[in-house]
C-alpha positions as CSV (number, residue, x, y, z in Angstrom):
1,X,51.1,4.0,-4.0
2,X,48.5,2.3,-1.9
3,X,44.9,3.3,-2.3
4,X,43.1,4.9,0.6
5,X,40.4,2.9,2.2
6,X,37.0,4.6,1.5
7,X,35.4,6.3,4.4
8,X,32.7,4.3,6.1
9,X,29.1,5.6,6.0
10,X,28.4,6.5,9.6
11,X,24.9,7.8,9.0
12,X,22.4,6.2,11.3
13,X,19.9,4.3,9.1
14,X,16.2,4.1,10.0
15,X,14.9,0.5,10.7
16,X,12.2,-0.3,8.3
17,X,10.1,-3.3,7.0
18,X,8.8,-4.1,3.6
19,X,5.2,-5.1,3.0
20,X,4.4,-6.8,-0.3
21,X,1.4,-8.7,-1.6
22,X,-0.2,-9.9,-4.9
23,X,-3.8,-10.7,-5.5
24,X,-5.1,-13.8,-7.3
25,X,-6.2,-11.9,-10.5
26,X,-3.4,-12.5,-13.0
27,X,-0.5,-12.0,-10.7
28,X,2.1,-14.6,-9.7
29,X,4.8,-15.3,-7.0
30,X,7.2,-13.2,-9.0
31,X,5.1,-10.1,-8.2
32,X,6.3,-10.4,-4.6
33,X,9.9,-10.7,-5.6
34,X,9.7,-7.7,-7.8
35,X,8.0,-5.5,-5.2
36,X,10.6,-6.5,-2.6
37,X,13.5,-5.7,-5.0
38,X,12.2,-2.2,-5.8
39,X,11.3,-1.5,-2.1
40,X,14.9,-2.6,-1.1
41,X,16.4,-0.3,-3.7
42,X,14.2,2.5,-2.4
43,X,15.4,1.8,1.2
44,X,19.0,1.9,0.1
45,X,18.6,5.2,-1.6
46,X,16.7,6.9,1.3
47,X,18.7,5.7,4.3
48,X,16.6,2.8,5.6
49,X,17.8,-0.6,6.8
50,X,15.3,-3.4,6.2
51,X,14.8,-5.6,9.3
52,X,11.8,-7.7,8.1
53,X,9.6,-8.7,5.2
54,X,5.9,-9.2,5.5
55,X,4.1,-10.8,2.6
56,X,0.6,-12.0,1.6
57,X,0.2,-14.2,-1.5
58,X,-2.9,-14.4,-3.6
59,X,-4.8,-12.1,-1.2
60,X,-6.8,-9.0,-2.2
61,X,-6.1,-5.6,-0.8
62,X,-9.8,-4.9,-0.5
63,X,-9.9,-6.7,2.8
64,X,-7.8,-6.4,5.9
65,X,-8.0,-10.2,6.5
66,X,-4.4,-10.8,5.4
67,X,-2.1,-12.7,7.9
68,X,1.1,-11.0,6.9
69,X,-0.5,-7.5,7.0
70,X,-2.0,-8.1,10.4
71,X,1.3,-9.5,11.8
72,X,3.0,-6.3,10.6
73,X,0.4,-4.1,12.3
74,X,0.8,-6.1,15.5
75,X,4.6,-6.0,15.4
76,X,4.6,-2.2,15.0
77,X,3.6,-2.0,18.7
78,X,7.0,-3.6,19.6
79,X,8.8,-0.4,18.3
80,X,11.4,-2.5,16.4
81,X,10.9,-0.5,13.2
82,X,10.0,3.1,12.3
83,X,8.9,2.7,8.7
84,X,6.9,0.5,6.4
85,X,7.8,0.5,2.7
86,X,5.2,-0.6,0.1
87,X,5.6,-0.8,-3.7
88,X,2.5,1.4,-4.3
89,X,-0.4,2.7,-2.3
90,X,-2.7,-0.1,-3.5
91,X,-0.3,-2.7,-2.0
92,X,-1.1,-1.4,1.5
93,X,-4.9,-1.4,1.0
94,X,-7.4,-0.9,-1.8
95,X,-10.1,0.1,0.7
96,X,-9.8,3.7,1.8
97,X,-11.4,3.0,5.2
98,X,-8.9,0.2,6.0
99,X,-6.1,2.5,4.7
100,X,-7.1,5.3,7.1
101,X,-7.6,3.0,10.1
102,X,-4.3,1.1,9.8
103,X,-2.2,4.2,9.0
104,X,-3.7,5.7,12.1
105,X,-2.5,2.6,14.1
106,X,1.0,2.8,12.6
107,X,1.2,6.5,13.3
108,X,0.2,5.9,17.0
109,X,3.1,3.4,17.2
110,X,5.6,5.9,15.7
111,X,5.7,4.2,12.2
112,X,5.5,6.1,8.9
113,X,4.4,4.7,5.6
114,X,6.5,5.1,2.3
115,X,5.9,4.0,-1.3
116,X,8.7,3.0,-3.6
117,X,7.0,3.8,-6.9
118,X,4.7,6.7,-5.9
119,X,6.3,9.9,-4.7
120,X,3.9,11.2,-2.1
121,X,5.3,14.6,-0.8
122,X,5.7,15.2,2.9
123,X,3.5,17.7,4.6
124,X,-0.2,18.5,4.7
125,X,-0.7,18.4,0.9
126,X,0.9,15.0,0.7
127,X,-1.7,13.6,3.1
128,X,-4.5,14.7,0.8
129,X,-2.7,13.5,-2.3
130,X,-2.2,10.1,-0.7
131,X,-5.9,9.9,0.1
132,X,-6.7,10.7,-3.6
133,X,-4.3,8.0,-4.7
134,X,-6.0,5.5,-2.4
135,X,-9.3,6.5,-3.9
136,X,-8.1,5.6,-7.4
137,X,-6.6,2.3,-6.1
138,X,-10.0,1.4,-4.7
139,X,-11.7,2.4,-8.0
140,X,-9.3,0.2,-10.0
141,X,-9.9,-2.7,-7.6
142,X,-13.6,-2.3,-7.9
143,X,-13.4,-2.2,-11.7
144,X,-11.2,-5.3,-11.8
145,X,-13.6,-7.0,-9.5
146,X,-16.5,-6.2,-11.8
147,X,-14.7,-7.8,-14.7
148,X,-14.0,-11.0,-12.7
149,X,-17.6,-11.0,-11.4
150,X,-19.0,-10.8,-14.9
151,X,-17.3,-14.1,-15.7
152,X,-18.5,-15.6,-12.4
153,X,-22.0,-14.5,-13.2
154,X,-22.1,-16.5,-16.4
155,X,-20.9,-19.6,-14.6
156,X,-23.3,-19.0,-11.7
157,X,-26.2,-19.2,-14.2
158,X,-25.2,-22.8,-14.7
159,X,-24.9,-23.4,-10.9
160,X,-21.1,-23.9,-11.0
161,X,-18.9,-24.0,-8.0
162,X,-16.9,-20.8,-8.9
163,X,-13.9,-22.5,-7.2
164,X,-15.6,-22.5,-3.8
165,X,-15.1,-25.5,-1.6
166,X,-18.0,-26.5,0.7
167,X,-17.8,-29.2,3.3
168,X,-20.1,-32.1,2.3
169,X,-19.8,-31.4,-1.4
170,X,-17.3,-32.2,-4.1
171,X,-16.8,-30.8,-7.6
172,X,-18.4,-32.8,-10.4
173,X,-17.0,-33.2,-13.9
174,X,-19.2,-30.3,-15.1
175,X,-17.9,-28.1,-12.2
176,X,-21.1,-28.3,-10.2
177,X,-21.8,-29.3,-6.6
178,X,-22.4,-33.0,-5.9
179,X,-22.8,-34.7,-2.5
180,X,-19.5,-36.1,-1.1
181,X,-20.4,-39.4,0.6
182,X,-17.3,-39.0,2.9
183,X,-18.0,-35.6,4.3
184,X,-21.8,-35.1,3.9
185,X,-22.4,-37.2,7.1
186,X,-20.3,-34.7,9.1
187,X,-22.5,-31.9,8.0
188,X,-25.7,-33.8,8.9
189,X,-24.2,-34.6,12.3
190,X,-23.3,-31.0,13.0
191,X,-26.9,-29.8,12.3
192,X,-28.5,-32.7,14.3
193,X,-26.3,-32.1,17.4
194,X,-26.7,-28.3,17.4
195,X,-30.5,-28.6,16.9
196,X,-30.7,-31.1,19.8
197,X,-29.1,-28.5,22.2
198,X,-25.4,-29.3,22.2
199,X,-23.1,-26.3,22.6
200,X,-20.8,-25.2,19.8
201,X,-17.8,-25.8,22.1
202,X,-18.7,-29.4,22.7
203,X,-19.4,-30.1,19.0
204,X,-16.1,-28.5,18.0
205,X,-14.2,-30.4,20.7
206,X,-15.5,-33.8,19.4
207,X,-14.9,-33.0,15.8
208,X,-11.3,-32.0,16.4
209,X,-10.7,-34.9,18.7
210,X,-11.9,-37.4,16.1
211,X,-9.6,-35.9,13.5
212,X,-12.1,-34.2,11.2
213,X,-10.9,-31.1,9.2
214,X,-12.5,-28.1,7.6
215,X,-12.4,-27.6,3.8
216,X,-9.2,-25.5,4.4
217,X,-7.6,-28.5,6.2
218,X,-7.7,-26.8,9.6
219,X,-9.4,-27.4,12.9
220,X,-13.0,-26.5,13.5
221,X,-13.7,-23.3,15.5
222,X,-16.8,-21.2,16.2
223,X,-16.5,-19.2,13.0
224,X,-16.2,-22.2,10.7
225,X,-19.1,-24.0,12.6
226,X,-21.3,-21.0,12.4
227,X,-20.7,-20.7,8.6
228,X,-21.8,-24.3,8.2
229,X,-24.9,-23.8,10.2
230,X,-25.9,-20.7,8.2
231,X,-25.1,-22.1,4.7
232,X,-28.3,-22.5,2.7
233,X,-26.5,-24.8,0.2
234,X,-27.2,-27.6,2.6
235,X,-31.0,-27.3,1.9
236,X,-30.4,-27.1,-1.9
237,X,-30.2,-23.3,-2.4
238,X,-27.7,-21.9,-4.9
239,X,-27.1,-18.1,-4.4
240,X,-24.9,-15.7,-6.3
241,X,-25.7,-12.0,-6.4
242,X,-29.3,-11.9,-7.8
243,X,-29.4,-15.6,-8.7
244,X,-31.4,-17.6,-6.2
245,X,-32.3,-21.2,-7.2
246,X,-34.1,-23.5,-4.7
247,X,-32.9,-26.7,-6.3
248,X,-29.5,-25.5,-7.6
249,X,-27.6,-27.8,-5.3
250,X,-28.4,-31.3,-4.0
251,X,-29.7,-31.0,-0.4
252,X,-27.9,-32.7,2.5
253,X,-30.5,-31.7,5.2
254,X,-34.2,-30.8,5.2
255,X,-35.6,-27.3,5.7
256,X,-37.2,-28.1,9.0
257,X,-33.8,-28.9,10.6
258,X,-32.2,-25.8,9.0
259,X,-35.0,-23.6,10.4
260,X,-34.7,-25.0,13.9
261,X,-30.9,-24.4,13.9
262,X,-31.5,-20.8,12.6
263,X,-33.9,-20.1,15.4
264,X,-31.4,-21.3,18.0
265,X,-28.6,-19.2,16.4
266,X,-30.9,-16.1,16.5
267,X,-31.5,-16.6,20.3
268,X,-27.7,-16.9,20.9
269,X,-27.0,-13.7,18.9
270,X,-28.5,-11.6,21.7
271,X,-25.6,-12.5,24.1
272,X,-23.7,-9.4,25.2
273,X,-20.4,-8.6,23.3
274,X,-17.1,-7.8,24.8
275,X,-16.4,-4.1,25.2
276,X,-13.9,-2.7,22.6
277,X,-11.0,-0.6,23.6
278,X,-11.6,3.2,23.7
279,X,-10.2,5.1,20.8
280,X,-9.3,8.8,21.2
281,X,-9.9,10.0,17.6
282,X,-8.1,13.4,18.1
283,X,-4.8,12.1,19.6
284,X,-1.9,14.1,18.2
285,X,-4.4,16.6,16.6
286,X,-5.8,18.5,19.6
287,X,-3.9,21.2,21.4
288,X,-4.5,23.6,24.3
289,X,-5.3,27.1,23.2
290,X,-3.5,28.6,26.2
291,X,-0.1,26.8,26.3
292,X,0.0,24.9,23.0
293,X,0.6,21.5,24.7
294,X,-1.2,18.4,23.3
295,X,-4.4,17.4,24.9
296,X,-4.5,13.7,25.4
297,X,-7.1,11.1,26.5
298,X,-7.8,10.0,30.0
299,X,-10.7,8.5,32.0
300,X,-12.4,9.2,35.3
301,X,-14.8,7.3,37.5
302,X,-18.2,8.9,38.5
303,X,-19.9,8.6,41.8
304,X,-21.9,5.6,40.7
305,X,-19.0,3.8,39.2
306,X,-19.6,4.8,35.6
307,X,-16.5,5.7,33.4
308,X,-16.2,9.1,31.7
309,X,-13.6,10.0,29.0
310,X,-11.9,13.3,28.5
311,X,-9.2,15.2,26.6
312,X,-6.9,17.0,29.1
313,X,-4.0,19.4,28.5
314,X,-0.7,17.7,29.4
315,X,0.4,20.8,31.3
316,X,-2.8,20.7,33.3
317,X,-1.8,17.2,34.5
318,X,1.5,18.7,35.6
319,X,-0.3,21.6,37.4
320,X,1.0,24.4,35.1
321,X,-2.0,25.1,32.9
322,X,-5.6,26.2,33.8
323,X,-7.2,24.7,30.7
324,X,-10.3,22.7,31.6
325,X,-10.7,19.2,30.3
326,X,-13.3,18.5,27.6
327,X,-15.7,15.5,27.3
328,X,-14.3,13.1,24.6
329,X,-17.6,12.1,23.0
330,X,-19.1,15.5,22.8
331,X,-16.1,17.2,21.4
332,X,-15.3,14.5,18.9
333,X,-18.9,14.7,17.6
334,X,-18.5,18.5,17.3
335,X,-15.2,18.2,15.4
336,X,-16.6,15.6,13.0
337,X,-19.7,17.7,12.3
338,X,-17.5,20.7,11.8
339,X,-15.3,18.8,9.3
340,X,-18.3,17.6,7.4
341,X,-19.6,21.1,7.1
342,X,-16.2,22.4,5.9
343,X,-16.0,19.6,3.3
344,X,-19.3,20.8,1.8
345,X,-17.4,24.0,0.6
346,X,-17.0,23.4,-3.1
347,X,-14.3,26.0,-3.4
348,X,-12.2,24.2,-0.8
349,X,-12.6,20.9,-2.7
350,X,-11.8,22.5,-6.0
351,X,-8.7,24.2,-4.6
352,X,-7.5,20.9,-3.1
353,X,-8.0,19.3,-6.6
354,X,-5.7,21.9,-8.1
355,X,-3.0,21.3,-5.4
356,X,-3.3,17.5,-5.9
357,X,-3.0,17.9,-9.7
358,X,0.1,20.1,-9.3
359,X,1.7,17.5,-7.0
360,X,0.9,14.6,-9.3
361,X,2.6,16.5,-12.2
362,X,5.6,17.4,-10.1
363,X,6.1,13.8,-8.8
364,X,5.1,11.8,-11.9
365,X,7.6,9.1,-12.8
366,X,7.4,8.3,-16.5
367,X,10.9,6.7,-16.6
368,X,9.7,3.2,-17.3
369,X,7.3,4.4,-20.0
370,X,10.2,6.3,-21.6
371,X,12.4,3.2,-21.6
372,X,9.6,1.1,-23.2
373,X,9.0,3.8,-25.8
374,X,12.7,4.0,-26.7
375,X,12.8,0.2,-27.1
376,X,9.7,0.3,-29.3
377,X,11.4,2.8,-31.6
378,X,14.6,0.7,-31.8
379,X,12.5,-2.4,-32.4
380,X,10.5,-0.7,-35.2
381,X,13.7,0.6,-36.8
382,X,15.2,-2.9,-36.8
383,X,12.0,-4.3,-38.4
384,X,12.0,-1.6,-41.1
385,X,15.6,-2.4,-41.8
386,X,14.9,-6.1,-42.0
387,X,11.9,-5.5,-44.4
388,X,14.1,-3.3,-46.6
389,X,16.7,-6.1,-46.8
390,X,14.1,-8.6,-47.7
391,X,12.8,-6.3,-50.4
392,X,16.3,-6.0,-51.7
393,X,16.4,-9.8,-52.2
394,X,18.3,-10.8,-49.0
395,X,16.0,-13.6,-48.0
396,X,17.5,-16.4,-45.9
397,X,16.3,-18.6,-43.1
398,X,18.2,-16.3,-40.7
399,X,16.5,-13.2,-41.9
400,X,13.1,-14.8,-41.6
401,X,13.9,-16.0,-38.0
402,X,15.3,-12.6,-37.1
403,X,12.1,-10.9,-38.4
404,X,9.9,-13.2,-36.4
405,X,11.9,-12.5,-33.2
406,X,11.6,-8.8,-33.8
407,X,7.8,-9.0,-34.3
408,X,7.5,-11.1,-31.1
409,X,9.5,-8.5,-29.3
410,X,7.2,-5.8,-30.7
411,X,4.1,-7.6,-29.3
412,X,5.8,-8.0,-25.9
413,X,6.7,-4.3,-25.8
414,X,3.1,-3.3,-26.7
415,X,1.8,-5.4,-23.8
416,X,4.4,-4.0,-21.4
417,X,3.5,-0.4,-22.5
418,X,-0.3,-1.1,-21.9
419,X,0.4,-2.5,-18.5
420,X,2.5,0.5,-17.5
421,X,-0.2,2.9,-18.6
422,X,-2.6,1.0,-16.4
423,X,-0.2,1.4,-13.5
424,X,0.2,5.1,-13.9
425,X,-3.1,6.4,-15.4
426,X,-3.4,10.0,-16.5
427,X,-5.5,11.7,-13.8
428,X,-7.3,14.9,-14.6
429,X,-8.8,17.6,-12.4
430,X,-12.4,16.2,-12.8
431,X,-11.3,12.8,-11.6
432,X,-9.6,14.2,-8.5
433,X,-12.7,16.2,-7.7
434,X,-14.8,13.0,-8.2
435,X,-12.6,11.1,-5.6
436,X,-12.7,14.0,-3.1
437,X,-16.4,14.3,-3.5
438,X,-16.8,10.6,-2.8
439,X,-14.7,11.0,0.4
440,X,-16.9,13.9,1.7
441,X,-20.1,12.0,1.1
442,X,-19.3,9.3,3.6
443,X,-21.4,8.4,6.7
444,X,-20.3,10.7,9.6
445,X,-21.6,8.1,12.1
446,X,-19.2,5.4,10.7
447,X,-16.1,5.2,12.9
448,X,-13.9,4.3,9.9
449,X,-15.1,7.4,8.0
450,X,-14.4,9.6,11.0
451,X,-10.8,8.3,11.1
452,X,-10.6,8.9,7.3
453,X,-11.5,12.6,7.3
454,X,-9.6,13.4,10.5
455,X,-6.4,11.8,9.1
456,X,-6.9,13.3,5.6
457,X,-8.1,16.8,6.2
458,X,-7.4,17.8,9.8
459,X,-4.0,19.3,10.6
460,X,-4.7,20.5,14.2
461,X,-7.2,22.0,16.6
462,X,-6.7,24.6,19.3
463,X,-9.3,24.7,22.0
464,X,-10.0,27.5,24.5
465,X,-12.3,27.4,27.7
466,X,-14.6,30.0,26.3
467,X,-15.6,27.5,23.6
468,X,-13.6,29.0,20.8
469,X,-12.2,26.3,18.6
470,X,-9.7,26.9,15.8
471,X,-9.5,24.2,13.2
472,X,-6.5,24.1,10.9
473,X,-6.9,22.1,7.7
474,X,-4.2,20.3,5.7
475,X,-3.2,22.7,2.9
476,X,-0.3,23.8,0.9
477,X,1.5,26.9,2.2
478,X,4.4,28.4,4.0
479,X,2.5,28.2,7.3
480,X,1.9,24.4,7.0
481,X,3.6,24.0,10.4
482,X,1.0,25.2,12.9
483,X,2.2,27.0,16.0
484,X,0.3,28.5,18.9
485,X,1.6,32.0,17.9
486,X,0.2,31.6,14.4
487,X,-3.1,30.5,15.8
488,X,-3.3,33.5,18.3
489,X,-2.3,35.9,15.6
490,X,-4.9,34.7,13.2
491,X,-7.6,34.5,15.9
492,X,-6.9,38.1,17.0
493,X,-8.4,39.3,13.7
494,X,-11.7,38.3,15.2
495,X,-13.0,37.4,11.7
496,X,-13.9,33.9,10.6
497,X,-11.4,32.9,7.9
498,X,-13.3,30.9,5.2
499,X,-12.2,29.7,1.8
500,X,-15.0,31.6,0.1
501,X,-12.5,34.5,-0.5
502,X,-10.9,34.9,-3.9
503,X,-7.6,33.6,-2.7
504,X,-7.3,30.9,0.1
505,X,-5.1,31.7,3.0
506,X,-1.8,29.8,3.2
507,X,-3.3,27.5,5.8
508,X,-7.2,27.7,6.0
509,X,-8.5,28.4,9.5
510,X,-12.1,27.7,10.6
511,X,-13.3,29.3,13.8
512,X,-16.1,27.6,15.7
513,X,-17.7,27.9,19.0
514,X,-17.9,24.7,21.0
515,X,-21.1,25.2,23.1
516,X,-21.2,21.9,24.8
517,X,-20.3,21.6,28.5
518,X,-16.6,21.1,28.6
519,X,-16.3,20.3,32.3
C-alpha cells in the first residue's frame, strides 16, 4: 500500500530578517553563526521566512555606528520584511536611547522586533519588560567596558597606543607612538594648507587624487580631515581619561600652527546646519476623543511664509469630524511633562516592578542551565567511579588518560555554566526598580529620552476640544486594548484615576487638562 503524500503547509509565513553582531571583547566570528542558527530555528518555530541576514562583526552595541545595522534600518523603509529577529535584546542595542529611537523607526515602517532567546510577552506589559531588559543590557555593557578600560588605563600611564592608529605615527617596539617618516609629511601638509586658507574640499580632492589613504585605508573626507586637524597628538599631547601629558607623544607640528588651525575651525563651526526632518512623536499614540480616529501630523503655511505643524483627526480631514487640530510642539511638550509627572509616582513604579518580575519568572528559560547541570552530575559520577576503580588497584595508562579527560570536561562545564549564568542573571525586584528609576530620571528636553518614555510607558491618548486629555499607560490588565468606549466610560466618572489607590485599575488612566491654545 502506497504511503500518502504529507499535506503541504499552506500557512502564509511572515517575511523576516535576522540581525546578528558580536563585539570585540572576547567574542569571535562563531558568535555570528551561533546567533543566526538560533534565530533561524526561532523563525521556523514561529512562522517566519528569513529573507535577509544583516551582521556587524567586532562592533559594540553601545553605538549605532554599525554598517549592517544602519542598512537594516534603511531597508525597513522598502517594506520587504515585517519582522527583525535578534538573538537577545543586547544584540539590537546596548544603549537604551538608541533602542527606543530605532524601534520607533521600525514600528513606523511596519516592522516588529523579536528575540530568539528572550521571551518578551506581547502587549503593554511586554513593552515595559523589554525596556527593563534593555536597561540591564546597558548596565552589563557599561560594566564590561569598565573592566576593559581598567586595563587600558594601566597601559595609558605608559603612553601606549592602546591599539589606536593615528596618521603620521607608527607603533614602536614598546607599543608607543613614534613618528612615521612616510606619513608624517602628509599631516604637516594638511595643517599648513588649511592654515593658509585652502578649503577642506580642495585639500581632500588633492590628497585623494594623489593616492593618499587614511589609516583605515579609505579615501579622505571632511570627517577624517577634521579629526586630523583637531588631534592634539600632533603637538605632542597624550590624552586618556584624566591622563594628560604634554610630551607623551613626539610632536609633528608646533603649537602656533595648531592654534591657527583651531581658530579657523571655530569660525567655520558657526555655519548654518541643514534642517532635520520633522518627527511627530505621538504618531500611532494620539486619538480623537470624539470619533476615536488617529490624529496624524500635518503642516500649514502662515501668512508670512512660516511653517506650522499640527496633529489633526483623520476624520476631520475627510470632513466627518468636528475635532479641532492641535499644535504639535505645544501638545508634545504637554504630554512629555505629564508623563514625567506620572513617572514620579513611586507606587506606579513599584507596581510595574512587580509585573516585570512576574513576567520574568513566567518566561525564564533555564533549559540550557539544566542541561549543563545534568552533564556536570554525569561527569562527577564518572570521575567518582574512576577514582573508586583506581583505589581498588585498577591503574592503567587508559584509566589515567580517561580521568584526565573527565577532569578537563569538568573544567569546561564549569566555564560554560558560569557563562550561562552571566547571560541570564537573576533579577530581583530592587534591581528592576533601580532600572525603572534610572529611566524616569532622564532629561525631558532630550529628544531620545522623549521617544524612550513615549514608546515604553504610553499606550494611547484621547484628546477633546475642551482641553480634557485622557492618558492611558501601558499596564497589565483585561482592558489593555484601549477603545473609545472604554475611555468615555471611565471619563464619565468625572474623577481622576490615579495609582495612589490601594489597588491599581486594570489600565491606569490619568486625566489632564490641556490649557494651551489648540487652534
